[in-house]
DOFI-842916 format. One line per 5 residues: number of its first residue (from 1); their letters; for each residue z, x, y of N, C-alpha, C, O, CB. Coordinates in pm, whole numbers, plus 32768, in hexadecimal, padded with zeros to 4 digits. Each point is the difference from the previous one (the first is absolute). Glycine has a CB too. Example, Ala and Ser with C-alpha at 12.3 -4.5 7.8 and 13.67 -1.06 7.14 Angstrom:
# residues 2
1 = AS = 830C 8527 7DC7 8000 7FA7 8077 8000 805A 8078 8042 8068 7FFE 803B 7EDB 7F8D; 7F3B 809A 80DE 8006 8052 8077 8049 7FB3 806D 8011 8033 806F 7F18 8043 7F52
# end
This chain:
# residues 101
1 = MYCTH = FA21 4E6F C605 7FCA 7FC6 7F6F 7FA4 802E 7FB8 7F9A 7FD3 8034 8096 7F8E 8015; 7FB5 80D9 7F66 7FA2 806E 7FBC 7FCA 7FC2 7F97 804A 7FD8 7FA6 8030 80E9 8090; 7F05 7F2E 7FC4 7F8E 7FE8 7F8C 7FB7 806E 7FC2 7FBA 805C 802C 8024 7EE4 8044; 8053 808C 7EF9 7FAA 8040 7FA4 7F7D 800F 7FB2 7FDD 804B 7FA5 80D1 7FA2 8077; 7F09 7F9F 8037 7F7B 7FB1 7FE0 7FD0 8042 807B 801E 7FE6 8074 800D 7F1F 7F05
6 = RGACS = 7F6C 816D 804B 7FD1 8015 8072 7F80 7FBC 8024 7FAE 7FF8 7FA4 80CB 80C9 8042; 7F61 7F08 8097 7FB0 7FAC 8013 7FDE 7FA0 7FE6 7F8D 7FD8 7FED 8062 809D 8029; 8083 7F4D 7FE6 8036 7F82 7FC8 8013 7F9B 8039 7FD3 7F8F 7FED 8079 80DD 7FAC; 8032 7FD9 80EE 8026 7FDF 8083 7FCD 8019 8021 7FBD 8062 7FE0 80C0 7F93 803C; 7F73 7FA8 806D 7F97 7FF3 8041 8040 80BE 80A6 7FD4 8065 8037 7FE2 7DF1 7F5E
11 = WYADR = 80AC 8162 8060 8046 8077 8064 7FD4 8096 8003 7FE3 8055 8053 80DE 7F23 7F87; 7F4C 8076 7F7C 7FC5 80A4 7FC6 7F42 8014 801C 7FDD 806E 802B 8105 7F86 7EDC; 7EBF 7FAE 80E0 7F6B 7FD9 8042 8002 807F 80A9 7FC7 806C 8010 8038 7E27 7F7E; 8059 8121 80CF 7FF4 7FE5 807E 8049 8079 8035 7FE1 8022 8073 800A 7EDB 7F80; 8060 813C 7FD8 804B 80B3 7FF2 7F5C 8058 804A 7F8B 8015 7FE0 8148 7FDB 7ED5
16 = PQSKK = 7F5F 801E 8186 7FBC 807D 800B 7FF9 8083 7FBC 805E 804D 8015 7FC1 7F4C 8089; 7F4E 80A0 7EEB 8044 8083 7FC5 7FE2 802C 802D 7FA2 7FE3 804A 8082 802B 7F28; 802C 8092 807F 7FD2 808D 8056 7F66 8039 7FAA 7FBE 7FD3 7FA1 8178 8089 80A4; 7EBF 800C 8008 7F3C 8003 7FBB 8060 807C 7F6A 7FDB 8000 7F8B 7EF2 8016 81C4; 8184 8025 7ED7 8039 8053 7F90 7FCF 7F85 7F69 7FB5 8003 7F9E 814F 8097 811C
21 = TMKDD = 7F59 7F0B 7F83 800C 7FA0 7F51 7FB2 7FD5 802D 8019 7F8E 7FDA 80AA 8031 7FAB; 7ED3 8034 80C0 7F5E 7FC5 7F9F 7FB0 806E 8005 7F94 7FCF 8022 8050 7F34 8021; 800F 815B 7FB3 7FD8 807B 7FAB 8058 8011 7F92 7FC0 8022 7F9D 7FE9 8050 811F; 80C8 7F83 7F2F 806E 800A 7F95 7FBF 7F8F 7F7C 7FD7 800A 7F8C 8119 802D 8148; 7F22 7F6F 7F81 7FA5 7F7C 7F8D 7F66 7FF9 8005 7FC9 7FAB 7FBB 80F9 7FAB 8070
26 = DKKRK = 7EE1 8115 8034 7F74 7FFE 7FB1 7FC1 803C 7FC1 7F86 8001 7FEE 8070 7FB7 8078; 808F 80A7 7F5A 802E 807F 7FD9 8029 7FC7 7F82 7FD7 8043 7FA1 806E 8045 813A; 8002 7F0E 7F02 804D 7FD7 7F5D 7F93 7FAE 7FC3 7FF2 8003 7F86 8121 7FE2 80BA; 7E88 7FBE 8022 7FBD 7FB0 7FD8 7F4E 8060 7FD4 7F9B 7FD0 7FCE 8126 7F58 80D7; 7F4D 8123 7F73 7F93 8080 7FF9 7FF4 8021 7F69 7FAA 7FFC 7FA8 809A 8079 814A
31 = EVVDK = 803A 7FAF 7F1C 8016 8012 7F7F 800B 8007 7F82 7FF4 804A 7F9E 8010 7FAD 80DA; 8029 7F52 7FC6 801D 7F7E 7F7C 7F4D 7FF7 7FE3 7FD6 8013 7F8D 8140 7F22 80DE; 7E85 80AB 800A 7F94 7FCB 7FDE 7FEB 809F 7FB2 7FAA 7FDD 7FAF 8001 7F3E 8121; 8065 814B 7F1B 7FA0 806D 7FF6 8022 8013 7F58 7FB1 8015 7FA4 804E 806B 8179; 8093 7F70 7EE2 8070 7FF6 7F9F 7FB4 7F89 7F96 7FCE 8013 7F92 8124 802E 812C
36 = IAKHI = 7F1A 7F33 7F99 7F98 7F84 7F8A 7FA4 8040 7FD8 8002 801B 7F88 8008 7F17 80DB; 7F79 8104 7FF8 7F85 804B 7FE4 7FDC 806A 7FAC 7F93 8005 7FC8 8072 7FB8 80E5; 8049 808F 7F4A 801E 8061 7F80 8012 7F9A 7F78 7FAF 800A 7FA4 80DE 80C0 8101; 7FE3 7ED3 7F56 7FF3 7FC6 7F80 7F7B 7FA4 7FD2 7FC2 800C 7F97 8138 8003 808D; 7EEC 7F90 804A 7FA5 7FCF 7FEA 7F60 8071 7FDE 7FBB 7FD1 7FA5 80F1 7F64 80ED
41 = HPHDD = 7F16 8160 7FB5 7FBD 8038 7F9C 8053 80AF 8029 8020 8044 8061 7EC7 7EEE 7F86; 8119 80D0 7FA1 8069 8076 800E 7FB9 8094 800C 8043 8066 8007 8069 7F06 7F64; 7E96 8093 8097 7FB7 8075 8012 7FBB 7FED 806A 7FBA 7F9C 8014 803D 809E 7F1C; 8018 802A 8122 7FED 8055 8082 7F23 7FEE 7FAA 7FB4 8037 8051 81B2 80C6 800C; 7E53 7ED0 7F35 7F8D 8015 8011 7FAA 7FF3 8091 8034 7FD5 8067 7FFC 7FF3 7EAF
46 = EPDPT = 7F4A 8060 80E0 7FA3 7FF7 8056 7FAB 7FAC 7FC5 7FC7 8030 7F9F 8059 8097 80C2; 7FB6 7E90 7FC8 7FA9 7FD0 7FBE 7F8F 8045 7FDE 7FDA 8071 8020 807F 7EF0 8031; 7F6D 8037 7F59 7F73 804F 7FC5 7FB1 7FDC 8066 7FF6 7F9C 8046 8012 8058 7EBA; 7FB9 8081 80F9 7F5C 7FD9 8061 7FBD 7F9B 7FC7 7FBB 7FB4 8043 8009 812D 7FFB; 8047 7F17 7F5B 7F78 7FB0 7F89 800A 7F84 7FE0 7FA4 7FC0 7FCE 8047 80F2 7FB8
51 = AYMGN = 809C 7F17 809A 803B 7F96 7FD7 7F88 7F59 800A 7FDC 7FA1 7FBA 812D 810B 80A4; 7EDE 7FA2 8059 7F82 7F86 7FD7 7F8F 7FE4 802E 7FBA 7FAE 803B 80D3 7FFA 7FA4; 7F7B 80D5 7FE5 7F4B 8033 7FE1 7FF8 802A 7F5D 8031 805B 7FBD 7F9E 802C 8157; 7FC2 7EE9 7EC6 7FD8 8061 7F59 7F8E 8050 7FE0 7F92 7FE0 802E 80CC 7F76 7F77; 7FAA 80F0 8027 7F86 805C 7FC2 7F6D 7FB3 7FF4 7F93 8038 800C 812D 8046 7F5E
56 = YNFPQ = 7F59 7EEC 8079 7F51 7FE7 7FF7 800B 7F34 8030 802D 7F9D 7FC6 7F72 815E 7F1A; 8032 7F16 817B 7FD2 7F4C 7FDC 801B 7FCD 7FAC 803C 8039 7FA5 7F33 7FCB 809D; 806A 7F62 7FB8 8001 7F90 7F9C 7F89 7FEC 7FAF 7FF1 7FED 7F87 809D 7FAB 810B; 7F17 8074 7FDD 7FBB 7FE6 7FC2 7FAB 80BA 7F78 7FB2 7FF8 7FA0 8052 7EF2 8167; 801E 8159 7F18 7FF1 8093 7FCE 8035 7FFD 7F6A 7FC7 8018 7F96 8060 805E 8161
61 = MLFAF = 8073 7F5C 7F2B 804B 7FEE 7FA9 7FBB 7F9B 7F6C 7FF4 8020 7F8A 80C4 800E 815C; 7F2A 7F62 7F5A 7FC7 7F58 7FCD 7F85 806D 7F80 8010 8023 7F8B 7FF0 7EDB 81BB; 7F8E 8118 7F1E 7FA9 805C 7FAE 800D 805D 7FC9 7FA0 8036 7FCB 800B 7F91 8090; 80DD 8071 7F9E 8016 8086 7F95 8039 7FAF 7F77 8000 801E 7F89 8052 80BB 8143; 7FD2 7ECB 7F6D 8049 7F8E 7F8D 7FC8 7FF9 7FA8 8018 8020 7F8B 8032 7F60 80E4
66 = CLGFV = 7F3C 803D 7FD9 7F94 7F98 7F95 7FAC 8083 7FF7 7FA9 7FD4 804B 8043 7EF9 800B; 7FEA 81A6 7F8E 7FA8 8073 7FE5 8036 801F 7F95 7FBB 800E 7F9C 8002 8042 812F; 80CF 7FC5 7F31 807C 806D 7F87 8007 7F43 7FA7 7FF5 8003 7F85 8105 8122 814B; 7F14 7E70 7F61 7FDC 7F77 7F75 7F8B 7FF2 7FD8 8014 7FD8 7F8E 8078 7F99 80BA; 7EFF 8094 7FC6 7F63 7FD8 7FE2 7FFE 80A5 7FB4 7FDC 8002 7F8A 7FA1 7F30 8172
71 = TMFVL = 80A0 8137 7F38 7FD1 8082 7FC5 8073 8006 7F8A 7FD6 8045 7FA3 7FB5 8043 8149; 813D 7F29 7EF3 7FE8 8003 7F91 7FD7 7FB4 7F9B 7FEC 8032 7F92 807A 8038 80BE; 7F80 7EE8 7FD0 7FF4 7FA8 7F83 7F5B 8039 800A 7FBC 7FA7 7FCD 8117 7F55 8035; 7ECF 8176 802D 7F4E 8009 7FC1 806D 8067 7FA6 800E 7FC9 7F93 7EC4 8023 8143; 8171 807C 7F2E 801C 804D 7FA6 8056 7FB4 7F7F 7FED 8004 7F86 8000 80B4 8141
76 = SVNEI = 804A 7F22 7F66 8063 7F69 7F62 7F88 7FD6 7FCB 7FE6 8023 7F8D 8104 7F3A 80EE; 7E98 8037 7FE4 7F98 8005 7F9F 7FC3 805B 7F91 8002 7FE1 7F89 7FEF 7FB7 8121; 7FD4 80E5 7F8C 7FD7 8023 7FBB 806A 8063 7F80 7FD0 803F 7FA2 7F68 7F86 8129; 8161 802F 7F58 8003 8017 7F84 8019 7FD0 7FAF 8004 8038 7F93 8005 8030 80A8; 8013 7F14 7FD8 7FBC 7F7B 7FA9 7FA8 7FD3 7FBE 7FFC 7F8E 7FD4 8049 805A 8091
81 = DKFKG = 7F77 8060 7F90 7F69 7FE5 8010 7FFE 8081 7FB8 7F9E 800E 7FB7 8011 7F5B 8133; 8092 80E3 7F19 7FDD 80A1 7FA5 808F 7FD6 7F64 800D 8057 7FAA 7FAC 80B0 8190; 806F 7EBC 7EC1 8080 7FD1 7FD1 7FA5 7FBE 7F86 7FCA 7F9C 802F 80FC 803B 80BD; 7F0F 803D 7E78 7FED 7FEE 7F98 807F 7FB4 7F99 7FD0 7FB2 7FAE 7F85 8111 80A1; 8128 7F49 7FAE 806B 7FC0 7FE7 804D 8048 7FCC 8001 806C 803A 7FA8 7EEB 7FC0
86 = CPFPE = 809A 80A5 7FB3 805D 8049 7FCA 7FD1 8001 7F1E 7FF6 7FA9 7FA9 80E7 7FF7 817F; 7F18 80CE 7EDC 7FB0 7FD6 7F76 8092 8007 7FA7 8075 8025 8004 7E61 8059 8017; 80B8 7F38 7F87 8088 7F8B 7F76 7FFB 8071 7FA2 7FA9 8055 7FED 8012 7E6C 8000; 80B5 8129 7FDC 8038 8032 7F79 7F95 7FE3 7F9E 7FCC 7F90 8000 812D 8044 8034; 7ECC 80B8 7F4D 7FC6 7FD9 7FC9 7FF5 7F87 7F9D 7F9A 7FC3 7FDE 8066 80FF 8074
91 = YFNEP = 8099 7F28 7F81 8044 7F73 7FE3 7FBD 7F9B 8009 7FEB 7FB6 7F9F 80BB 808D 80A1; 7F32 7FA9 8027 7FCA 7F78 8046 7FA4 7FED 7FE4 7FD8 7F8E 7FEB 8079 8070 80AA; 7F3A 80B2 7F58 7F7F 7FD6 7FCA 7FFD 8001 7F92 7FBF 8063 7FDE 7FE0 7FD6 80AE; 808F 7F7F 7F05 8020 802B 7F76 800C 7F5F 7FAA 8063 7FC8 8031 8033 8141 8027; 7F21 7E91 7F2E 800E 7F93 801E 8062 8018 7FDB 8028 806E 7FD9 7F35 7F1C 8030
96 = LPKTP = 80FF 7FD2 8000 8087 7FDF 7FB0 801E 805E 7F52 7FBA 8062 7FE6 8018 7E80 80A8; 806C 8104 7F38 7FFB 8034 7FA4 8071 7F32 7FD3 8060 7FD6 8042 7F6A 81C3 7FEB; 7FF3 7E1C 7F52 803D 7FD4 7FB7 8078 7FDB 7FF9 8009 8000 7F85 7F6E 804F 804B; 8100 7F8D 8059 8068 7FEC 7FC2 8005 7FA3 7F8F 7FCE 7F91 7FF1 807A 80AF 80D2; 8017 801F 7ED8 8035 7F63 7FAA 8047 7F9F 8000 8058 7FF0 8055 7F89 806F 7F57
101 = K = 800C 7F61 800A 802E 7F35 8018 8070 802A 7F8A 804E 7FAB 7FD4 7E9A 7F72 8060
# end
């Protein structure tokens, strides 16, 4: 009687395997693992050395943000103070003509 369910039958698991079969199985298993790994990550890129190393720490970034915000706020207030408004067209300065009834 021959079992077609590899590993499902107890007699198959108890049977000693030859070294050649084990090496072939290991090679096949390694090929499958490599193939799956290629599907998961198809590129062989080197890891980015700066991925976990920021250029600035948090206090420096916070200070830079606050400095930029205050600078823009002061400049905008100065621009608003300089703004005199839009000039009105001349016909707004003339008195209204009397309309006929």
